[in-house]
N, C-alpha and C positions, 0 to 999 in steps of 0.2 A: 531326680531332684540333682545330681547331676548334668542330669540334660538341660535343666532349669540354669542351674549354676553356668552351666558354660553357654549358653544362647546369653543368660546377661554381661558374663564378662566378654564374652569375644565375638559374639552374633556382627557387628556391622563389621568391624575388622578385617573378619573371616569373608564378607560378600563385598564390600568394597579390593578386597585381595582378590578373588576369583573372580569379579569384573573388570578393574584394570587387567590383569593378565589373559583374559579373552579378547580384550576392547586389544591390546599390542599386538596377541598375536593376528586375532583377524585381519589388523592393518599392516601386520605384516605378512602375513600372505597375499594380500591386496598388492601391495608393492611390489611382490614378486612374480605376481599372475600378470602384471603392465610390464613391468620394465624388463623381465627374463621372457617370459613367456608372452610378451606383446598380448597380450590380451586379459584385458580388466573385468572385474567380475560386480553386474550390474546392482547386488544388492548388498554389496560386504560396509559401504560407508557410510548408507543408512539403516544396517544395525548397530555397527558401531560410534554411531552418534546418539542413537536409542538405549545404548546401554552404558555410554559418557553421561546420559541425560540419570540413568540412574545409581550411577556411583556417584553423580554431585549430593544427589539426594538423601540416599545413603554416609555417604561424607560428612553431612549438616547435623545427621544422627552421632553419625563418631565422635564429630569435634563437642557435641555437646554433654556425650560419655566422658569423653575427659578431661571435659570444663574448658576447652581451649581454644573456645568462639572468640574474635575478634569485641575487643572491649581496649576502653581506653586507661590503661593502666596507670598515665598522670594525674587524668582526673580524680581519680582514684586517691593518689594522692594529697590533694585538694580537701578531703573530709580527713575529720581528727581522728587519731589512730581509734578510738575506741566508737565509731560508727560505721568504719569499715567494715565490716561483717551483716550488718544490716544493710549498706550501701550492696554490697554483694545479693546477698539475701534478695533486695528487690529487684537487683537488674535478672536473677534468674526468673523471679516472678514476670518479670515484664516479656520475658523471652519464652517462658511458660505462656504464657494468655496470647502472645503472636504465632507459636505453634501450634495452640486446638486452633486462632483464628483462621490458618492456613490450611488446616486441617480443613476444617468445615467447610469453607470453599472450596477449595480440591474435590473436595467429595462431590458439591453439584456441580461442576464440572467435569467429573468423572460419567456419574448419568449423562448430563447431556451428550457426549461422547457414546455411552453404549445406546443410548438411544439412534445417537444420528447415525450408527455404524459405517462411520467411516474407518477405511483401509488403507495403510502406507503404498506409495506409488510402485513400489520395487520388488518389495517384496508381500505386501496383500496380507501384512499384520492387523490385526483388528488395533485400531491407536488409542481404542480405550486404556490398551496397555503401557501406551510409553505417558498416558496423561495420568495415568494410579499409580507413577514416582512421587509426584510432590507430598499426596493424602499418603501414602506409605510411609515415606522420608519422613516429613515432618508427624507424623503419629508416632514413631519410633522416636522424635525428638522431644516428643511432650513428652513420652515415658519416662526420657532421659530426665528432662529437667524436671517432671516430679521427684525423680530421684536425689536430684540437684537439692531440691529447696528441703526437701527432709534431712539430709544431708547436711546442710547449712541450720537450718532449725537445732537440728542435737549436737551440733560445735554449739551454736550459743546456748541452748542448756547447756553445754558442759561446760562451757565458760563461768556461766552466770552461777551453777550449782558450785563450782571451784573458789568465786569470789565472797559468796556468801561463807564458805566452811573455811576459806584461810584465812 
């Protein structure tokens, strides 16, 4: 149970920290090899690029988890105060639908990459690993957005309950 709580609370943050640290270290080694040793690594920039892709898609999920995705706060102010929670809920539902759509689309792209069996030029790594990033990232994002929708519904019910009983 503690593992599930940890994964729910920290999964994306830990993955982002690990990926960012690895990418930064890899690029530092590449700079050292190129400018100090006079011999660059043929595979490091490609790997750093792929790690960055994974970092971005895991970061999308982290942004959803902490409810910090880009939204137009000024536009929210145009709505009456009583309807703002419903507008926020609608935004989360729309983002959940978008995340599920990206997941579905990315699954098709991933299947095609597996069938094509393409490999990366410098490392010889199967490219389906890179193409899995959008599906995994938006899959996690879908889970987080579903949690956000449930959270906002719970808040609406609590507010409604307080208004009816107060």
